[in-house]
Structure formats: C-alpha cells, structure tokens
N, CA, C and O atoms as CSV, one atom per row, in Angstrom:
chain,resi,resn,atom,element,x,y,z
A,1,MET,N,N,-21.839,-25.863,-53.383
A,1,MET,CA,C,-23.071,-25.345,-53.916
A,1,MET,C,C,-22.804,-24.323,-55.022
A,1,MET,O,O,-23.605,-24.165,-55.943
A,2,SER,N,N,-21.660,-23.629,-54.916
A,2,SER,CA,C,-21.353,-22.625,-55.934
A,2,SER,C,C,-21.103,-23.273,-57.294
A,2,SER,O,O,-21.392,-22.669,-58.327
A,3,TRP,N,N,-20.572,-24.492,-57.304
A,3,TRP,CA,C,-20.350,-25.193,-58.575
A,3,TRP,C,C,-21.676,-25.496,-59.249
A,3,TRP,O,O,-21.804,-25.367,-60.467
A,4,TYR,N,N,-22.653,-25.895,-58.466
A,4,TYR,CA,C,-23.976,-26.211,-59.000
A,4,TYR,C,C,-24.636,-24.963,-59.582
A,4,TYR,O,O,-25.198,-25.006,-60.676
A,5,LEU,N,N,-24.566,-23.867,-58.857
A,5,LEU,CA,C,-25.163,-22.624,-59.331
A,5,LEU,C,C,-24.434,-22.083,-60.554
A,5,LEU,O,O,-25.057,-21.494,-61.437
A,6,GLU,N,N,-23.123,-22.277,-60.613
A,6,GLU,CA,C,-22.356,-21.829,-61.778
A,6,GLU,C,C,-22.803,-22.552,-63.044
A,6,GLU,O,O,-22.897,-21.938,-64.107
A,7,VAL,N,N,-23.077,-23.834,-62.943
A,7,VAL,CA,C,-23.572,-24.593,-64.100
A,7,VAL,C,C,-24.948,-24.077,-64.509
A,7,VAL,O,O,-25.229,-23.949,-65.701
A,8,LEU,N,N,-25.796,-23.784,-63.549
A,8,LEU,CA,C,-27.129,-23.272,-63.868
A,8,LEU,C,C,-27.069,-21.886,-64.500
A,8,LEU,O,O,-27.912,-21.550,-65.332
A,9,LYS,N,N,-26.082,-21.080,-64.116
A,9,LYS,CA,C,-25.922,-19.767,-64.723
A,9,LYS,C,C,-25.504,-19.882,-66.187
A,9,LYS,O,O,-25.895,-19.064,-67.019
A,10,LYS,N,N,-24.705,-20.906,-66.491
A,10,LYS,CA,C,-24.260,-21.129,-67.876
A,10,LYS,C,C,-25.093,-22.252,-68.500
A,10,LYS,O,O,-24.539,-23.175,-69.096
A,11,TYR,N,N,-26.404,-22.178,-68.368
A,11,TYR,CA,C,-27.272,-23.288,-68.729
A,11,TYR,C,C,-27.285,-23.603,-70.212
A,11,TYR,O,O,-27.578,-24.740,-70.583
A,12,ALA,N,N,-26.982,-22.648,-71.074
A,12,ALA,CA,C,-27.019,-22.916,-72.516
A,12,ALA,C,C,-25.677,-22.652,-73.176
A,12,ALA,O,O,-25.621,-22.409,-74.381
A,13,VAL,N,N,-24.597,-22.695,-72.409
A,13,VAL,CA,C,-23.255,-22.491,-72.955
A,13,VAL,C,C,-22.665,-23.862,-73.267
A,13,VAL,O,O,-22.295,-24.618,-72.368
A,14,PHE,N,N,-22.586,-24.163,-74.553
A,14,PHE,CA,C,-22.090,-25.468,-74.969
A,14,PHE,C,C,-20.632,-25.430,-75.396
A,14,PHE,O,O,-20.042,-26.477,-75.663
A,15,ASP,N,N,-20.038,-24.238,-75.466
A,15,ASP,CA,C,-18.619,-24.159,-75.804
A,15,ASP,C,C,-17.837,-23.777,-74.555
A,15,ASP,O,O,-18.413,-23.298,-73.578
A,16,GLY,N,N,-16.564,-23.981,-74.588
A,16,GLY,CA,C,-15.739,-23.738,-73.415
A,16,GLY,C,C,-15.392,-25.040,-72.731
A,16,GLY,O,O,-15.473,-26.116,-73.324
A,17,ARG,N,N,-15.009,-24.928,-71.491
A,17,ARG,CA,C,-14.538,-26.096,-70.745
A,17,ARG,C,C,-15.191,-26.158,-69.370
A,17,ARG,O,O,-15.526,-25.130,-68.782
A,18,ALA,N,N,-15.363,-27.357,-68.875
A,18,ALA,CA,C,-15.853,-27.575,-67.507
A,18,ALA,C,C,-14.872,-28.517,-66.821
A,18,ALA,O,O,-14.637,-29.633,-67.284
A,19,ARG,N,N,-14.329,-28.073,-65.759
A,19,ARG,CA,C,-13.365,-28.898,-65.019
A,19,ARG,C,C,-14.067,-30.077,-64.352
A,19,ARG,O,O,-15.290,-30.102,-64.220
A,20,ARG,N,N,-13.279,-31.029,-63.945
A,20,ARG,CA,C,-13.796,-32.249,-63.331
A,20,ARG,C,C,-14.652,-31.941,-62.109
A,20,ARG,O,O,-15.721,-32.523,-61.931
A,21,ARG,N,N,-14.182,-31.031,-61.276
A,21,ARG,CA,C,-14.906,-30.707,-60.048
A,21,ARG,C,C,-16.274,-30.102,-60.356
A,21,ARG,O,O,-17.264,-30.445,-59.710
A,22,GLU,N,N,-16.333,-29.200,-61.341
A,22,GLU,CA,C,-17.602,-28.579,-61.717
A,22,GLU,C,C,-18.606,-29.627,-62.172
A,22,GLU,O,O,-19.767,-29.594,-61.764
A,23,TYR,N,N,-18.169,-30.554,-63.011
A,23,TYR,CA,C,-19.060,-31.591,-63.530
A,23,TYR,C,C,-19.555,-32.510,-62.420
A,23,TYR,O,O,-20.753,-32.771,-62.320
A,24,TRP,N,N,-18.645,-33.001,-61.590
A,24,TRP,CA,C,-19.035,-33.977,-60.580
A,24,TRP,C,C,-19.822,-33.363,-59.426
A,24,TRP,O,O,-20.668,-34.031,-58.831
A,25,MET,N,N,-19.552,-32.106,-59.106
A,25,MET,CA,C,-20.363,-31.460,-58.071
A,25,MET,C,C,-21.779,-31.231,-58.577
A,25,MET,O,O,-22.734,-31.370,-57.814
A,26,PHE,N,N,-21.932,-30.881,-59.857
A,26,PHE,CA,C,-23.268,-30.747,-60.438
A,26,PHE,C,C,-23.987,-32.094,-60.394
A,26,PHE,O,O,-25.165,-32.163,-60.041
A,27,PHE,N,N,-23.284,-33.155,-60.751
A,27,PHE,CA,C,-23.858,-34.498,-60.716
A,27,PHE,C,C,-24.251,-34.883,-59.287
A,27,PHE,O,O,-25.334,-35.426,-59.070
A,28,LEU,N,N,-23.387,-34.610,-58.322
A,28,LEU,CA,C,-23.660,-34.951,-56.922
A,28,LEU,C,C,-24.898,-34.218,-56.403
A,28,LEU,O,O,-25.758,-34.825,-55.764
A,29,PHE,N,N,-24.986,-32.922,-56.674
A,29,PHE,CA,C,-26.151,-32.166,-56.221
A,29,PHE,C,C,-27.419,-32.639,-56.911
A,29,PHE,O,O,-28.485,-32.649,-56.296
A,30,ASN,N,N,-27.326,-33.035,-58.189
A,30,ASN,CA,C,-28.501,-33.580,-58.867
A,30,ASN,C,C,-28.983,-34.860,-58.188
A,30,ASN,O,O,-30.185,-35.053,-58.006
A,31,VAL,N,N,-28.062,-35.721,-57.818
A,31,VAL,CA,C,-28.436,-36.977,-57.147
A,31,VAL,C,C,-29.070,-36.684,-55.790
A,31,VAL,O,O,-30.083,-37.288,-55.436
A,32,ILE,N,N,-28.487,-35.770,-55.035
A,32,ILE,CA,C,-29.024,-35.439,-53.717
A,32,ILE,C,C,-30.418,-34.836,-53.831
A,32,ILE,O,O,-31.331,-35.225,-53.102
A,33,ILE,N,N,-30.580,-33.890,-54.744
A,33,ILE,CA,C,-31.886,-33.242,-54.915
A,33,ILE,C,C,-32.929,-34.242,-55.403
A,33,ILE,O,O,-34.070,-34.220,-54.941
A,34,ALA,N,N,-32.551,-35.118,-56.333
A,34,ALA,CA,C,-33.489,-36.129,-56.824
A,34,ALA,C,C,-33.890,-37.086,-55.699
A,34,ALA,O,O,-35.051,-37.485,-55.612
A,35,PHE,N,N,-32.947,-37.453,-54.847
A,35,PHE,CA,C,-33.253,-38.328,-53.718
A,35,PHE,C,C,-34.234,-37.653,-52.761
A,35,PHE,O,O,-35.204,-38.272,-52.324
A,36,VAL,N,N,-33.985,-36.394,-52.441
A,36,VAL,CA,C,-34.860,-35.658,-51.527
A,36,VAL,C,C,-36.258,-35.514,-52.128
A,36,VAL,O,O,-37.257,-35.717,-51.439
A,37,LEU,N,N,-36.327,-35.165,-53.416
A,37,LEU,CA,C,-37.641,-35.038,-54.058
A,37,LEU,C,C,-38.382,-36.373,-54.085
A,37,LEU,O,O,-39.593,-36.414,-53.869
A,38,GLY,N,N,-37.671,-37.453,-54.346
A,38,GLY,CA,C,-38.292,-38.774,-54.321
A,38,GLY,C,C,-38.788,-39.139,-52.935
A,38,GLY,O,O,-39.856,-39.731,-52.784
A,39,PHE,N,N,-38.011,-38.787,-51.932
A,39,PHE,CA,C,-38.404,-39.053,-50.553
A,39,PHE,C,C,-39.668,-38.265,-50.189
A,39,PHE,O,O,-40.591,-38.805,-49.580
A,40,VAL,N,N,-39.696,-36.999,-50.565
A,40,VAL,CA,C,-40.867,-36.158,-50.282
A,40,VAL,C,C,-42.088,-36.677,-51.030
A,40,VAL,O,O,-43.180,-36.754,-50.467
A,41,GLU,N,N,-41.906,-37.028,-52.284
A,41,GLU,CA,C,-43.023,-37.579,-53.071
A,41,GLU,C,C,-43.530,-38.881,-52.451
A,41,GLU,O,O,-44.735,-39.134,-52.441
A,42,GLY,N,N,-42.628,-39.699,-51.940
A,42,GLY,CA,C,-43.042,-40.942,-51.302
A,42,GLY,C,C,-43.836,-40.714,-50.032
A,42,GLY,O,O,-44.794,-41.434,-49.750
A,43,ILE,N,N,-43.436,-39.715,-49.271
A,43,ILE,CA,C,-44.134,-39.417,-48.024
A,43,ILE,C,C,-45.543,-38.893,-48.298
A,43,ILE,O,O,-46.502,-39.317,-47.653
A,44,ILE,N,N,-45.665,-37.976,-49.252
A,44,ILE,CA,C,-46.986,-37.398,-49.503
A,44,ILE,C,C,-47.816,-38.241,-50.463
A,44,ILE,O,O,-48.995,-37.958,-50.674
A,45,GLY,N,N,-47.226,-39.251,-51.033
A,45,GLY,CA,C,-47.969,-40.151,-51.918
A,45,GLY,C,C,-48.270,-39.553,-53.277
A,45,GLY,O,O,-49.270,-39.895,-53.909
A,46,GLY,N,N,-47.407,-38.664,-53.723
A,46,GLY,CA,C,-47.614,-38.016,-55.017
A,46,GLY,C,C,-47.210,-38.912,-56.181
A,46,GLY,O,O,-46.551,-39.934,-55.991
A,47,PRO,N,N,-47.610,-38.519,-57.386
A,47,PRO,CA,C,-47.319,-39.339,-58.566
A,47,PRO,C,C,-45.915,-39.121,-59.138
A,47,PRO,O,O,-45.591,-39.729,-60.158
A,48,GLY,N,N,-45.072,-38.290,-58.535
A,48,GLY,CA,C,-43.717,-38.075,-59.031
A,48,GLY,C,C,-43.575,-36.859,-59.918
A,48,GLY,O,O,-42.641,-36.773,-60.714
A,49,VAL,N,N,-44.489,-35.923,-59.789
A,49,VAL,CA,C,-44.467,-34.726,-60.633
A,49,VAL,C,C,-43.282,-33.831,-60.292
A,49,VAL,O,O,-42.686,-33.234,-61.189
A,50,LEU,N,N,-42.931,-33.726,-59.014
A,50,LEU,CA,C,-41.803,-32.882,-58.614
A,50,LEU,C,C,-40.504,-33.370,-59.244
A,50,LEU,O,O,-39.711,-32.571,-59.743
A,51,GLY,N,N,-40.290,-34.659,-59.221
A,51,GLY,CA,C,-39.089,-35.223,-59.829
A,51,GLY,C,C,-39.041,-35.007,-61.327
A,51,GLY,O,O,-37.984,-34.726,-61.892
A,52,LEU,N,N,-40.185,-35.140,-61.964
A,52,LEU,CA,C,-40.259,-34.922,-63.405
A,52,LEU,C,C,-39.966,-33.468,-63.760
A,52,LEU,O,O,-39.218,-33.198,-64.700
A,53,LEU,N,N,-40.545,-32.537,-63.020
A,53,LEU,CA,C,-40.301,-31.118,-63.274
A,53,LEU,C,C,-38.841,-30.747,-63.035
A,53,LEU,O,O,-38.259,-29.972,-63.794
A,54,TYR,N,N,-38.251,-31.304,-61.976
A,54,TYR,CA,C,-36.840,-31.031,-61.707
A,54,TYR,C,C,-35.959,-31.601,-62.817
A,54,TYR,O,O,-35.014,-30.947,-63.259
A,55,SER,N,N,-36.262,-32.801,-63.263
A,55,SER,CA,C,-35.475,-33.421,-64.333
A,55,SER,C,C,-35.545,-32.607,-65.615
A,55,SER,O,O,-34.538,-32.439,-66.303
A,56,LEU,N,N,-36.711,-32.110,-65.933
A,56,LEU,CA,C,-36.847,-31.267,-67.121
A,56,LEU,C,C,-36.113,-29.939,-66.952
A,56,LEU,O,O,-35.573,-29.404,-67.919
A,57,ALA,N,N,-36.090,-29.408,-65.739
A,57,ALA,CA,C,-35.429,-28.126,-65.492
A,57,ALA,C,C,-33.917,-28.220,-65.639
A,57,ALA,O,O,-33.283,-27.261,-66.079
A,58,VAL,N,N,-33.325,-29.355,-65.279
A,58,VAL,CA,C,-31.865,-29.482,-65.345
A,58,VAL,C,C,-31.397,-30.281,-66.561
A,58,VAL,O,O,-30.219,-30.625,-66.653
A,59,LEU,N,N,-32.289,-30.575,-67.481
A,59,LEU,CA,C,-31.903,-31.335,-68.673
A,59,LEU,C,C,-30.903,-30.562,-69.529
A,59,LEU,O,O,-29.831,-31.082,-69.836
A,60,VAL,N,N,-31.228,-29.352,-69.913
A,60,VAL,CA,C,-30.332,-28.559,-70.772
A,60,VAL,C,C,-29.035,-28.203,-70.046
A,60,VAL,O,O,-27.969,-28.340,-70.646
A,61,PRO,N,N,-29.065,-27.748,-68.775
A,61,PRO,CA,C,-27.792,-27.502,-68.097
A,61,PRO,C,C,-26.931,-28.762,-67.969
A,61,PRO,O,O,-25.705,-28.680,-68.038
A,62,GLY,N,N,-27.553,-29.912,-67.784
A,62,GLY,CA,C,-26.799,-31.161,-67.692
A,62,GLY,C,C,-26.116,-31.515,-69.001
A,62,GLY,O,O,-24.966,-31.956,-69.007
A,63,ILE,N,N,-26.814,-31.324,-70.101
A,63,ILE,CA,C,-26.212,-31.587,-71.408
A,63,ILE,C,C,-25.093,-30.588,-71.676
A,63,ILE,O,O,-24.042,-30.957,-72.199
A,64,ALA,N,N,-25.317,-29.316,-71.316
A,64,ALA,CA,C,-24.310,-28.287,-71.554
A,64,ALA,C,C,-23.034,-28.566,-70.764
A,64,ALA,O,O,-21.938,-28.470,-71.316
A,65,VAL,N,N,-23.158,-28.908,-69.487
A,65,VAL,CA,C,-21.956,-29.175,-68.695
A,65,VAL,C,C,-21.270,-30.461,-69.173
A,65,VAL,O,O,-20.047,-30.571,-69.080
A,66,SER,N,N,-22.023,-31.415,-69.673
A,66,SER,CA,C,-21.410,-32.630,-70.228
A,66,SER,C,C,-20.607,-32.312,-71.485
A,66,SER,O,O,-19.517,-32.852,-71.674
A,67,MET,N,N,-21.127,-31.450,-72.335
A,67,MET,CA,C,-20.406,-31.057,-73.539
A,67,MET,C,C,-19.136,-30.286,-73.182
A,67,MET,O,O,-18.080,-30.512,-73.774
A,68,ARG,N,N,-19.242,-29.373,-72.210
A,68,ARG,CA,C,-18.059,-28.620,-71.793
A,68,ARG,C,C,-17.030,-29.536,-71.166
A,68,ARG,O,O,-15.829,-29.317,-71.327
A,69,ARG,N,N,-17.481,-30.568,-70.449
A,69,ARG,CA,C,-16.539,-31.531,-69.854
A,69,ARG,C,C,-15.831,-32.325,-70.945
A,69,ARG,O,O,-14.635,-32.597,-70.837
A,70,LEU,N,N,-16.564,-32.700,-72.001
A,70,LEU,CA,C,-15.926,-33.394,-73.108
A,70,LEU,C,C,-14.869,-32.512,-73.771
A,70,LEU,O,O,-13.804,-32.999,-74.153
A,71,HIS,N,N,-15.160,-31.217,-73.910
A,71,HIS,CA,C,-14.173,-30.303,-74.484
A,71,HIS,C,C,-12.937,-30.223,-73.600
A,71,HIS,O,O,-11.820,-30.117,-74.108
A,72,ASP,N,N,-13.120,-30.273,-72.284
A,72,ASP,CA,C,-11.990,-30.200,-71.366
A,72,ASP,C,C,-11.111,-31.435,-71.456
A,72,ASP,O,O,-9.907,-31.357,-71.214
A,73,THR,N,N,-11.695,-32.570,-71.799
A,73,THR,CA,C,-10.903,-33.798,-71.909
A,73,THR,C,C,-10.348,-34.006,-73.311
A,73,THR,O,O,-9.736,-35.037,-73.592
A,74,GLY,N,N,-10.560,-33.025,-74.197
A,74,GLY,CA,C,-9.980,-33.108,-75.530
A,74,GLY,C,C,-10.847,-33.799,-76.565
A,74,GLY,O,O,-10.368,-34.118,-77.653
A,75,ARG,N,N,-12.096,-34.035,-76.253
A,75,ARG,CA,C,-13.013,-34.676,-77.199
A,75,ARG,C,C,-14.026,-33.661,-77.700
A,75,ARG,O,O,-14.245,-32.627,-77.068
A,76,SER,N,N,-14.635,-33.955,-78.824
A,76,SER,CA,C,-15.636,-33.040,-79.348
A,76,SER,C,C,-16.990,-33.371,-78.733
A,76,SER,O,O,-17.285,-34.526,-78.425
A,77,GLY,N,N,-17.797,-32.348,-78.564
A,77,GLY,CA,C,-19.124,-32.540,-77.990
A,77,GLY,C,C,-20.129,-32.714,-79.081
A,77,GLY,O,O,-21.316,-32.890,-78.805
C-alpha cells in the first residue's frame, strides 16, 4: 500500500525514476480498486460514476509513474 501512496504523493513528478515494484504495485492497486468500485456500482445499480471519478483522479499520477518508469528503463518519456 505504501507504493501506491508514494505514487499519489508524487502525482505530478514526471522526472526521476520509478522502479519496477513501484509501477506494478500502483497498477495492481488500481485494478483492485476499479474491480471493487465496479462491484459496488453493480450492486447498487449505479451508472458507473464512482469508477469514472476514480479514473479521472488517478489519470495524472498514472501518466507520471509511467513516465518515471520509462526513465528507469533508459527510454525517454
């Protein structure tokens, strides 16, 4: 969980490096949270607003950690 929170703390940092574990743990937690939100939306019969809001909230941190991961592998972001 600390890897996920670390990415959120550096939500707009596009320079530097992100190790493999940081990137994949962020990805794993995103999948788990999206699954749970989808499950909750399905139970209450909602239109999917929770999932949309969550996706918008983690859009910039996801792009930032992807760019840092590319820098760690020697590629430009």
